[in-house]
C-alpha positions as CSV (number, residue, x, y, z in Angstrom):
1,M,77.3,77.4,97.4
2,T,76.7,77.7,101.2
3,L,80.3,76.9,101.9
4,I,81.6,79.8,99.9
5,K,80.9,82.3,102.6
6,Y,83.8,80.9,104.6
7,F,86.2,82.1,102.0
8,F,85.1,85.8,102.0
9,P,87.1,88.5,103.8
10,Q,85.6,90.1,106.9
11,N,84.5,93.3,105.1
12,M,82.4,91.3,102.6
13,Q,79.0,89.6,103.3
14,Y,77.7,86.7,101.3
15,Q,74.0,85.9,101.0
16,I,72.1,83.2,99.1
17,K,68.8,84.4,97.8
18,S,66.2,82.6,95.7
19,S,65.4,84.3,92.4
20,R,61.7,83.6,93.0
21,E,61.8,85.4,96.3
22,I,63.3,88.4,94.7
23,G,60.5,88.5,92.2
24,F,57.9,88.3,95.0
25,E,59.6,91.1,96.8
26,F,59.4,93.2,93.7
27,E,55.7,92.7,93.5
28,K,55.3,94.0,97.1
29,E,58.0,96.7,97.2
30,G,58.7,97.8,93.6
31,F,61.8,99.0,92.0
32,K,63.8,99.5,95.2
33,V,64.2,95.7,95.3
34,I,66.3,95.9,92.1
35,N,68.5,98.6,93.8
36,R,68.8,96.4,96.9
37,Y,70.1,93.3,95.1
38,G,71.7,95.0,92.2
39,N,73.8,97.4,94.2
40,G,74.4,95.3,97.3
41,I,73.1,98.1,99.6
42,S,74.0,97.6,103.3
43,S,73.3,99.7,106.3
44,N,77.1,99.6,106.9
45,P,78.8,101.5,104.0
46,S,82.1,99.7,104.5
47,L,80.4,96.3,104.1
48,R,80.2,94.9,100.6
49,I,77.5,92.3,99.8
50,S,78.1,89.4,97.4
51,F,75.0,87.4,96.4
52,C,74.3,84.0,95.1
53,F,71.0,84.0,93.2
54,D,69.6,80.5,93.4
55,D,67.6,78.9,90.6
56,L,67.9,81.7,88.1
57,G,65.3,81.3,85.4
58,V,62.5,79.8,87.4
59,E,61.0,83.1,88.3
60,Q,58.1,84.5,86.3
61,P,57.8,88.0,84.9
62,H,56.6,90.2,87.7
63,K,54.4,93.3,87.9
64,H,54.4,96.2,90.4
65,F,51.3,98.3,90.1
66,G,51.0,97.3,86.4
67,N,54.6,97.9,85.5
68,N,56.2,94.7,84.0
69,C,59.8,94.0,84.8
70,D,62.3,91.3,84.1
71,V,63.6,91.7,87.7
72,M,66.5,89.2,87.6
73,G,67.7,90.5,84.2
74,E,67.8,94.1,85.7
75,V,69.5,92.8,88.9
76,L,72.2,91.0,86.9
77,L,72.9,94.1,84.7
78,S,73.4,96.1,87.9
79,R,75.6,93.4,89.4
80,Y,77.7,93.5,86.3
81,D,78.3,97.3,86.8
82,L,79.2,96.6,90.4
83,F,81.6,93.8,89.3
84,V,83.4,96.1,86.8
85,S,83.6,99.1,89.2
86,K,84.3,97.5,92.5
87,G,85.1,93.8,91.8
88,I,82.1,92.6,93.9
89,L,81.3,89.0,92.9
90,T,77.9,87.5,92.0
91,H,77.2,83.8,92.0
92,V,74.3,82.1,90.3
93,T,72.8,78.6,90.3
94,T,70.6,77.6,87.4
95,N,69.4,74.6,85.4
96,L,69.4,76.7,82.2
97,S,71.9,76.3,79.4
98,A,73.7,79.3,78.0
99,S,71.3,79.4,75.0
100,E,68.3,79.2,77.3
101,I,69.7,82.1,79.4
102,E,70.1,84.2,76.3
103,Q,66.5,83.3,75.2
104,R,65.1,84.2,78.6
105,Y,67.2,87.3,79.5
106,G,68.6,88.5,76.2
107,N,72.0,88.7,74.6
108,R,73.1,91.7,76.7
109,V,72.7,89.7,80.0
110,R,74.3,86.6,78.5
111,S,77.4,88.5,77.3
112,R,77.9,90.1,80.7
113,M,77.5,86.8,82.4
114,R,80.3,85.4,80.3
115,E,82.6,88.0,81.8
116,M,81.3,87.7,85.4
117,F,81.0,84.0,85.9
118,N,83.0,80.8,85.7
119,L,80.8,77.9,84.6
120,V,80.7,74.7,86.6
121,A,78.4,72.4,84.6
122,F,77.0,69.0,85.5
123,G,75.7,66.6,82.9
124,K,72.0,66.4,82.1
125,N,71.8,63.0,83.7
126,A,73.8,64.0,86.8
127,P,72.0,63.2,90.1
128,D,70.5,66.1,92.0
129,K,73.2,67.6,94.4
130,R,70.6,69.0,96.8
131,S,69.8,65.7,98.5
């Protein structure tokens, strides 16, 4: 996923961000984190940000001052809106199957992910590609 950034046009930025890190940011900063990653906000208005969310599904439900939130579910729903309105891409890595994604995030997120993503699957017994 790191190599993808070389295929993006100059006016688009590509960042890889761990789903766990986003959850921890939410606990510290609150709902503006969802806006940051969901809308791809940049200090430069002409710059569009595409994200790759790494290890989707490993994050735990997070709280900010007692408010529970499925942070990545909300971010993905916002990214879908961005995809439909502006064509901005989102990438995800996960070890979850489609049914596990639906169980974790709900049918609404799964149906939007079907439209947003192309699936590249490796078998259950495939060696870890990170080493």
